[in-house]
TIPA-736214 format. One record per residue (C-alpha): x, y, z; residue number from 1. Coordinates in nm, 2 decimals. Layout:
BEGIN
<c1: X | c2: Y | c3: Z | nr: NUM>
...
END
This chain:
BEGIN
<c1: 0.00 | c2: 0.00 | c3: 0.00 | nr: 1>
<c1: 0.28 | c2: 0.24 | c3: 0.09 | nr: 2>
<c1: 0.45 | c2: 0.16 | c3: -0.24 | nr: 3>
<c1: 0.13 | c2: 0.23 | c3: -0.43 | nr: 4>
<c1: 0.09 | c2: 0.57 | c3: -0.25 | nr: 5>
<c1: 0.45 | c2: 0.66 | c3: -0.34 | nr: 6>
<c1: 0.40 | c2: 0.57 | c3: -0.70 | nr: 7>
<c1: 0.07 | c2: 0.76 | c3: -0.72 | nr: 8>
<c1: 0.23 | c2: 1.06 | c3: -0.55 | nr: 9>
<c1: 0.52 | c2: 1.05 | c3: -0.80 | nr: 10>
<c1: 0.28 | c2: 1.02 | c3: -1.09 | nr: 11>
<c1: 0.07 | c2: 1.32 | c3: -0.98 | nr: 12>
<c1: 0.38 | c2: 1.53 | c3: -0.91 | nr: 13>
<c1: 0.51 | c2: 1.45 | c3: -1.25 | nr: 14>
<c1: 0.19 | c2: 1.53 | c3: -1.43 | nr: 15>
<c1: 0.16 | c2: 1.86 | c3: -1.24 | nr: 16>
<c1: 0.52 | c2: 1.95 | c3: -1.33 | nr: 17>
<c1: 0.45 | c2: 1.87 | c3: -1.70 | nr: 18>
<c1: 0.13 | c2: 2.07 | c3: -1.69 | nr: 19>
<c1: 0.32 | c2: 2.37 | c3: -1.53 | nr: 20>
<c1: 0.58 | c2: 2.36 | c3: -1.81 | nr: 21>
<c1: 0.31 | c2: 2.31 | c3: -2.08 | nr: 22>
<c1: 0.12 | c2: 2.62 | c3: -1.98 | nr: 23>
<c1: 0.41 | c2: 2.84 | c3: -2.09 | nr: 24>
<c1: 0.50 | c2: 2.64 | c3: -2.40 | nr: 25>
<c1: 0.29 | c2: 2.82 | c3: -2.67 | nr: 26>
<c1: 0.26 | c2: 3.19 | c3: -2.75 | nr: 27>
<c1: 0.00 | c2: 3.34 | c3: -2.98 | nr: 28>
<c1: 0.00 | c2: 3.70 | c3: -3.11 | nr: 29>
<c1: -0.23 | c2: 3.89 | c3: -3.11 | nr: 30>
<c1: -0.42 | c2: 3.77 | c3: -2.81 | nr: 31>
<c1: -0.73 | c2: 3.97 | c3: -2.92 | nr: 32>
<c1: -0.85 | c2: 4.07 | c3: -3.27 | nr: 33>
<c1: -1.09 | c2: 4.37 | c3: -3.29 | nr: 34>
<c1: -1.20 | c2: 4.48 | c3: -3.64 | nr: 35>
<c1: -1.44 | c2: 4.73 | c3: -3.79 | nr: 36>
<c1: -1.55 | c2: 4.62 | c3: -4.14 | nr: 37>
<c1: -1.77 | c2: 4.78 | c3: -4.40 | nr: 38>
<c1: -2.07 | c2: 4.56 | c3: -4.47 | nr: 39>
<c1: -2.01 | c2: 4.35 | c3: -4.79 | nr: 40>
<c1: -1.63 | c2: 4.38 | c3: -4.76 | nr: 41>
<c1: -1.35 | c2: 4.14 | c3: -4.67 | nr: 42>
<c1: -1.01 | c2: 4.17 | c3: -4.50 | nr: 43>
<c1: -0.71 | c2: 3.95 | c3: -4.42 | nr: 44>
<c1: -0.47 | c2: 3.92 | c3: -4.13 | nr: 45>
<c1: -0.27 | c2: 3.66 | c3: -3.94 | nr: 46>
<c1: -0.17 | c2: 3.52 | c3: -3.61 | nr: 47>
<c1: 0.19 | c2: 3.45 | c3: -3.52 | nr: 48>
<c1: 0.23 | c2: 3.12 | c3: -3.32 | nr: 49>
<c1: 0.55 | c2: 3.02 | c3: -3.15 | nr: 50>
<c1: 0.67 | c2: 2.70 | c3: -3.00 | nr: 51>
<c1: 0.86 | c2: 2.78 | c3: -2.68 | nr: 52>
<c1: 0.94 | c2: 2.42 | c3: -2.59 | nr: 53>
<c1: 1.24 | c2: 2.20 | c3: -2.67 | nr: 54>
<c1: 1.02 | c2: 1.95 | c3: -2.86 | nr: 55>
<c1: 0.85 | c2: 1.94 | c3: -3.20 | nr: 56>
<c1: 0.47 | c2: 2.01 | c3: -3.16 | nr: 57>
<c1: 0.15 | c2: 2.00 | c3: -3.37 | nr: 58>
<c1: -0.08 | c2: 2.31 | c3: -3.35 | nr: 59>
<c1: -0.45 | c2: 2.27 | c3: -3.43 | nr: 60>
<c1: -0.67 | c2: 2.58 | c3: -3.48 | nr: 61>
<c1: -1.03 | c2: 2.55 | c3: -3.37 | nr: 62>
<c1: -1.27 | c2: 2.85 | c3: -3.43 | nr: 63>
<c1: -1.59 | c2: 2.84 | c3: -3.22 | nr: 64>
<c1: -1.90 | c2: 3.06 | c3: -3.25 | nr: 65>
<c1: -1.97 | c2: 3.29 | c3: -2.95 | nr: 66>
<c1: -2.21 | c2: 3.57 | c3: -3.06 | nr: 67>
<c1: -2.39 | c2: 3.66 | c3: -3.38 | nr: 68>
<c1: -2.36 | c2: 3.46 | c3: -3.70 | nr: 69>
<c1: -2.19 | c2: 3.11 | c3: -3.69 | nr: 70>
<c1: -1.82 | c2: 3.16 | c3: -3.73 | nr: 71>
<c1: -1.81 | c2: 2.93 | c3: -4.04 | nr: 72>
<c1: -2.02 | c2: 3.19 | c3: -4.22 | nr: 73>
<c1: -1.76 | c2: 3.48 | c3: -4.20 | nr: 74>
<c1: -1.42 | c2: 3.35 | c3: -4.09 | nr: 75>
<c1: -1.17 | c2: 3.12 | c3: -4.26 | nr: 76>
<c1: -0.84 | c2: 3.01 | c3: -4.10 | nr: 77>
<c1: -0.55 | c2: 2.90 | c3: -4.32 | nr: 78>
<c1: -0.40 | c2: 2.66 | c3: -4.24 | nr: 79>
<c1: -0.57 | c2: 2.49 | c3: -3.94 | nr: 80>
<c1: -0.29 | c2: 2.25 | c3: -3.87 | nr: 81>
<c1: 0.09 | c2: 2.32 | c3: -3.85 | nr: 82>
<c1: 0.40 | c2: 2.15 | c3: -3.71 | nr: 83>
<c1: 0.66 | c2: 2.37 | c3: -3.53 | nr: 84>
<c1: 1.01 | c2: 2.28 | c3: -3.45 | nr: 85>
<c1: 1.16 | c2: 2.39 | c3: -3.11 | nr: 86>
<c1: 1.17 | c2: 2.77 | c3: -3.09 | nr: 87>
<c1: 1.01 | c2: 2.80 | c3: -3.44 | nr: 88>
<c1: 0.73 | c2: 3.05 | c3: -3.51 | nr: 89>
<c1: 0.49 | c2: 3.06 | c3: -3.81 | nr: 90>
<c1: 0.20 | c2: 3.28 | c3: -3.93 | nr: 91>
<c1: -0.15 | c2: 3.14 | c3: -3.95 | nr: 92>
<c1: -0.37 | c2: 3.35 | c3: -4.18 | nr: 93>
<c1: -0.73 | c2: 3.44 | c3: -4.15 | nr: 94>
<c1: -0.99 | c2: 3.60 | c3: -4.39 | nr: 95>
<c1: -1.30 | c2: 3.78 | c3: -4.27 | nr: 96>
<c1: -1.59 | c2: 3.83 | c3: -4.51 | nr: 97>
<c1: -1.92 | c2: 3.99 | c3: -4.39 | nr: 98>
<c1: -2.25 | c2: 4.02 | c3: -4.58 | nr: 99>
<c1: -2.40 | c2: 4.34 | c3: -4.72 | nr: 100>
<c1: -2.67 | c2: 4.34 | c3: -4.45 | nr: 101>
<c1: -2.42 | c2: 4.31 | c3: -4.17 | nr: 102>
<c1: -2.53 | c2: 4.57 | c3: -3.90 | nr: 103>
<c1: -2.40 | c2: 4.47 | c3: -3.56 | nr: 104>
<c1: -2.12 | c2: 4.24 | c3: -3.45 | nr: 105>
<c1: -1.99 | c2: 3.88 | c3: -3.48 | nr: 106>
<c1: -1.78 | c2: 3.73 | c3: -3.20 | nr: 107>
<c1: -1.58 | c2: 3.40 | c3: -3.21 | nr: 108>
<c1: -1.32 | c2: 3.23 | c3: -2.99 | nr: 109>
<c1: -1.02 | c2: 3.10 | c3: -3.17 | nr: 110>
<c1: -0.85 | c2: 2.81 | c3: -2.98 | nr: 111>
<c1: -0.49 | c2: 2.69 | c3: -3.05 | nr: 112>
<c1: -0.42 | c2: 2.35 | c3: -2.91 | nr: 113>
<c1: -0.08 | c2: 2.20 | c3: -2.89 | nr: 114>
<c1: 0.02 | c2: 1.83 | c3: -2.88 | nr: 115>
<c1: 0.37 | c2: 1.66 | c3: -2.91 | nr: 116>
<c1: 0.46 | c2: 1.56 | c3: -3.26 | nr: 117>
<c1: 0.55 | c2: 1.19 | c3: -3.26 | nr: 118>
<c1: 0.64 | c2: 0.94 | c3: -3.53 | nr: 119>
<c1: 0.42 | c2: 0.65 | c3: -3.42 | nr: 120>
<c1: 0.06 | c2: 0.59 | c3: -3.30 | nr: 121>
<c1: 0.18 | c2: 0.62 | c3: -2.94 | nr: 122>
<c1: 0.49 | c2: 0.84 | c3: -2.95 | nr: 123>
<c1: 0.53 | c2: 0.93 | c3: -2.59 | nr: 124>
<c1: 0.26 | c2: 0.78 | c3: -2.38 | nr: 125>
<c1: 0.05 | c2: 1.02 | c3: -2.17 | nr: 126>
<c1: 0.09 | c2: 1.39 | c3: -2.26 | nr: 127>
<c1: -0.06 | c2: 1.72 | c3: -2.16 | nr: 128>
<c1: -0.25 | c2: 1.92 | c3: -2.43 | nr: 129>
<c1: -0.22 | c2: 2.29 | c3: -2.41 | nr: 130>
<c1: -0.52 | c2: 2.50 | c3: -2.53 | nr: 131>
<c1: -0.51 | c2: 2.87 | c3: -2.56 | nr: 132>
<c1: -0.79 | c2: 3.10 | c3: -2.67 | nr: 133>
<c1: -0.80 | c2: 3.43 | c3: -2.86 | nr: 134>
<c1: -1.12 | c2: 3.65 | c3: -2.88 | nr: 135>
<c1: -1.21 | c2: 3.76 | c3: -3.23 | nr: 136>
<c1: -1.46 | c2: 4.06 | c3: -3.28 | nr: 137>
<c1: -1.59 | c2: 4.20 | c3: -3.60 | nr: 138>
<c1: -1.83 | c2: 4.50 | c3: -3.60 | nr: 139>
<c1: -2.01 | c2: 4.67 | c3: -3.88 | nr: 140>
<c1: -1.82 | c2: 5.00 | c3: -3.96 | nr: 141>
<c1: -2.04 | c2: 5.30 | c3: -3.93 | nr: 142>
<c1: -2.33 | c2: 5.11 | c3: -3.76 | nr: 143>
<c1: -2.18 | c2: 5.07 | c3: -3.41 | nr: 144>
<c1: -2.40 | c2: 5.18 | c3: -3.12 | nr: 145>
<c1: -2.18 | c2: 5.24 | c3: -2.81 | nr: 146>
<c1: -2.41 | c2: 5.28 | c3: -2.52 | nr: 147>
<c1: -2.36 | c2: 5.18 | c3: -2.16 | nr: 148>
<c1: -2.48 | c2: 5.25 | c3: -1.80 | nr: 149>
<c1: -2.35 | c2: 5.21 | c3: -1.45 | nr: 150>
<c1: -2.65 | c2: 5.08 | c3: -1.25 | nr: 151>
<c1: -2.46 | c2: 5.04 | c3: -0.92 | nr: 152>
<c1: -2.13 | c2: 5.16 | c3: -0.78 | nr: 153>
<c1: -2.02 | c2: 5.10 | c3: -0.42 | nr: 154>
<c1: -1.69 | c2: 5.07 | c3: -0.22 | nr: 155>
<c1: -1.61 | c2: 4.88 | c3: 0.10 | nr: 156>
<c1: -1.28 | c2: 4.70 | c3: 0.10 | nr: 157>
<c1: -1.36 | c2: 4.63 | c3: -0.27 | nr: 158>
<c1: -1.48 | c2: 4.83 | c3: -0.56 | nr: 159>
<c1: -1.82 | c2: 4.68 | c3: -0.68 | nr: 160>
<c1: -1.97 | c2: 4.80 | c3: -1.01 | nr: 161>
<c1: -2.27 | c2: 4.69 | c3: -1.22 | nr: 162>
<c1: -2.24 | c2: 4.77 | c3: -1.59 | nr: 163>
<c1: -2.48 | c2: 4.71 | c3: -1.87 | nr: 164>
<c1: -2.40 | c2: 4.72 | c3: -2.24 | nr: 165>
<c1: -2.70 | c2: 4.88 | c3: -2.42 | nr: 166>
<c1: -2.53 | c2: 4.90 | c3: -2.75 | nr: 167>
<c1: -2.50 | c2: 4.65 | c3: -3.04 | nr: 168>
<c1: -2.12 | c2: 4.58 | c3: -3.02 | nr: 169>
<c1: -1.89 | c2: 4.45 | c3: -2.74 | nr: 170>
<c1: -1.75 | c2: 4.72 | c3: -2.51 | nr: 171>
<c1: -1.40 | c2: 4.70 | c3: -2.37 | nr: 172>
<c1: -1.36 | c2: 4.90 | c3: -2.04 | nr: 173>
<c1: -1.06 | c2: 5.06 | c3: -1.87 | nr: 174>
<c1: -1.10 | c2: 5.25 | c3: -1.54 | nr: 175>
<c1: -0.93 | c2: 5.48 | c3: -1.30 | nr: 176>
<c1: -1.05 | c2: 5.60 | c3: -0.96 | nr: 177>
<c1: -1.03 | c2: 5.95 | c3: -0.81 | nr: 178>
<c1: -1.05 | c2: 5.96 | c3: -0.43 | nr: 179>
<c1: -1.14 | c2: 6.28 | c3: -0.23 | nr: 180>
<c1: -1.16 | c2: 6.35 | c3: 0.14 | nr: 181>
<c1: -1.48 | c2: 6.46 | c3: 0.31 | nr: 182>
<c1: -1.41 | c2: 6.83 | c3: 0.23 | nr: 183>
<c1: -1.37 | c2: 6.75 | c3: -0.14 | nr: 184>
<c1: -0.99 | c2: 6.77 | c3: -0.16 | nr: 185>
<c1: -0.84 | c2: 6.53 | c3: -0.41 | nr: 186>
<c1: -0.61 | c2: 6.27 | c3: -0.24 | nr: 187>
<c1: -0.51 | c2: 6.04 | c3: -0.53 | nr: 188>
<c1: -0.60 | c2: 5.90 | c3: -0.87 | nr: 189>
<c1: -0.52 | c2: 5.54 | c3: -0.96 | nr: 190>
<c1: -0.36 | c2: 5.44 | c3: -1.29 | nr: 191>
<c1: -0.59 | c2: 5.37 | c3: -1.58 | nr: 192>
<c1: -0.60 | c2: 4.99 | c3: -1.62 | nr: 193>
<c1: -0.82 | c2: 4.72 | c3: -1.79 | nr: 194>
<c1: -1.15 | c2: 4.66 | c3: -1.62 | nr: 195>
<c1: -1.39 | c2: 4.43 | c3: -1.82 | nr: 196>
<c1: -1.53 | c2: 4.33 | c3: -2.16 | nr: 197>
<c1: -1.91 | c2: 4.32 | c3: -2.19 | nr: 198>
<c1: -2.10 | c2: 4.18 | c3: -2.49 | nr: 199>
<c1: -2.42 | c2: 4.35 | c3: -2.63 | nr: 200>
<c1: -2.72 | c2: 4.32 | c3: -2.41 | nr: 201>
<c1: -2.52 | c2: 4.18 | c3: -2.12 | nr: 202>
<c1: -2.51 | c2: 4.31 | c3: -1.76 | nr: 203>
<c1: -2.20 | c2: 4.23 | c3: -1.56 | nr: 204>
<c1: -2.09 | c2: 4.28 | c3: -1.20 | nr: 205>
<c1: -1.72 | c2: 4.35 | c3: -1.15 | nr: 206>
<c1: -1.57 | c2: 4.33 | c3: -0.80 | nr: 207>
<c1: -1.20 | c2: 4.42 | c3: -0.75 | nr: 208>
<c1: -0.99 | c2: 4.51 | c3: -0.45 | nr: 209>
<c1: -0.96 | c2: 4.88 | c3: -0.35 | nr: 210>
<c1: -0.59 | c2: 4.98 | c3: -0.40 | nr: 211>
<c1: -0.46 | c2: 5.33 | c3: -0.37 | nr: 212>
<c1: -0.11 | c2: 5.48 | c3: -0.35 | nr: 213>
<c1: -0.22 | c2: 5.69 | c3: -0.06 | nr: 214>
<c1: -0.30 | c2: 5.51 | c3: 0.26 | nr: 215>
<c1: -0.66 | c2: 5.58 | c3: 0.36 | nr: 216>
<c1: -0.70 | c2: 5.63 | c3: 0.73 | nr: 217>
<c1: -1.02 | c2: 5.59 | c3: 0.92 | nr: 218>
<c1: -1.29 | c2: 5.83 | c3: 0.80 | nr: 219>
<c1: -1.53 | c2: 5.91 | c3: 0.51 | nr: 220>
<c1: -1.43 | c2: 5.96 | c3: 0.15 | nr: 221>
<c1: -1.58 | c2: 6.03 | c3: -0.19 | nr: 222>
<c1: -1.48 | c2: 5.84 | c3: -0.50 | nr: 223>
<c1: -1.53 | c2: 5.90 | c3: -0.87 | nr: 224>
<c1: -1.51 | c2: 5.60 | c3: -1.09 | nr: 225>
<c1: -1.42 | c2: 5.68 | c3: -1.45 | nr: 226>
<c1: -1.49 | c2: 5.42 | c3: -1.72 | nr: 227>
<c1: -1.33 | c2: 5.46 | c3: -2.06 | nr: 228>
<c1: -1.49 | c2: 5.24 | c3: -2.32 | nr: 229>
<c1: -1.52 | c2: 5.14 | c3: -2.68 | nr: 230>
<c1: -1.52 | c2: 4.84 | c3: -2.91 | nr: 231>
<c1: -1.17 | c2: 4.91 | c3: -3.06 | nr: 232>
<c1: -0.86 | c2: 5.09 | c3: -2.92 | nr: 233>
<c1: -0.82 | c2: 5.37 | c3: -2.83 | nr: 234>
<c1: -1.11 | c2: 5.40 | c3: -2.60 | nr: 235>
<c1: -1.25 | c2: 5.75 | c3: -2.65 | nr: 236>
<c1: -1.58 | c2: 5.73 | c3: -2.47 | nr: 237>
<c1: -1.61 | c2: 5.80 | c3: -2.09 | nr: 238>
<c1: -1.88 | c2: 5.75 | c3: -1.82 | nr: 239>
<c1: -1.84 | c2: 5.84 | c3: -1.45 | nr: 240>
<c1: -2.01 | c2: 5.76 | c3: -1.13 | nr: 241>
<c1: -1.98 | c2: 5.91 | c3: -0.77 | nr: 242>
<c1: -2.01 | c2: 5.73 | c3: -0.44 | nr: 243>
<c1: -1.93 | c2: 5.79 | c3: -0.07 | nr: 244>
<c1: -1.75 | c2: 5.53 | c3: 0.14 | nr: 245>
<c1: -1.61 | c2: 5.48 | c3: 0.48 | nr: 246>
<c1: -1.28 | c2: 5.34 | c3: 0.60 | nr: 247>
<c1: -1.33 | c2: 5.19 | c3: 0.94 | nr: 248>
<c1: -0.98 | c2: 5.08 | c3: 1.03 | nr: 249>
END
């Protein structure tokens, strides 16, 4: 029994080690594709995939529908299977074609899976398959509706915000937080950082730790949350909300 436990522990430890190494063995650039396309038009682009391991690997590309028209109707990936030598990188092309009546947005998830490249039916026994995902957004140029609302904003030890996307395309949000004392004097403003992505018609609650460069002592404060949003970078739209909060210790 003790020998079986030792073998089992060794097997689990080995698999965990392989999985840890595998998680960092594949890089895909860009991690997100965001496009505006005139209805009835097409465009091309590519992903760059790199094998960061010391072994030859096979990469399979698997597009999956997420929102809007099925991905097979508007996106083609070329090629869907490649083999990479250790350290080698290669481009995988894509072509996007949208219909003339395109008026909102299509969203897909593009998954890149990695398996060891072997010469036989069972090249290396058990192996860990790495699967990475890239979000792919295409909106109808000139027809985007960028509309959002903050339905709730509170602060305790965390910042809690409820956002709703009332538009017809996904919205990417960045935020910063301005903090004022009870007399209205500004104490600090946080850096502008990524906050959330919300698809059309979706409501989302985001809860993150309250972190400021200035230590907040016990007392009451005001905070203004600024959300910068849009469906492609740069994010030129802005919405803000005010709340009062208390630090108790």
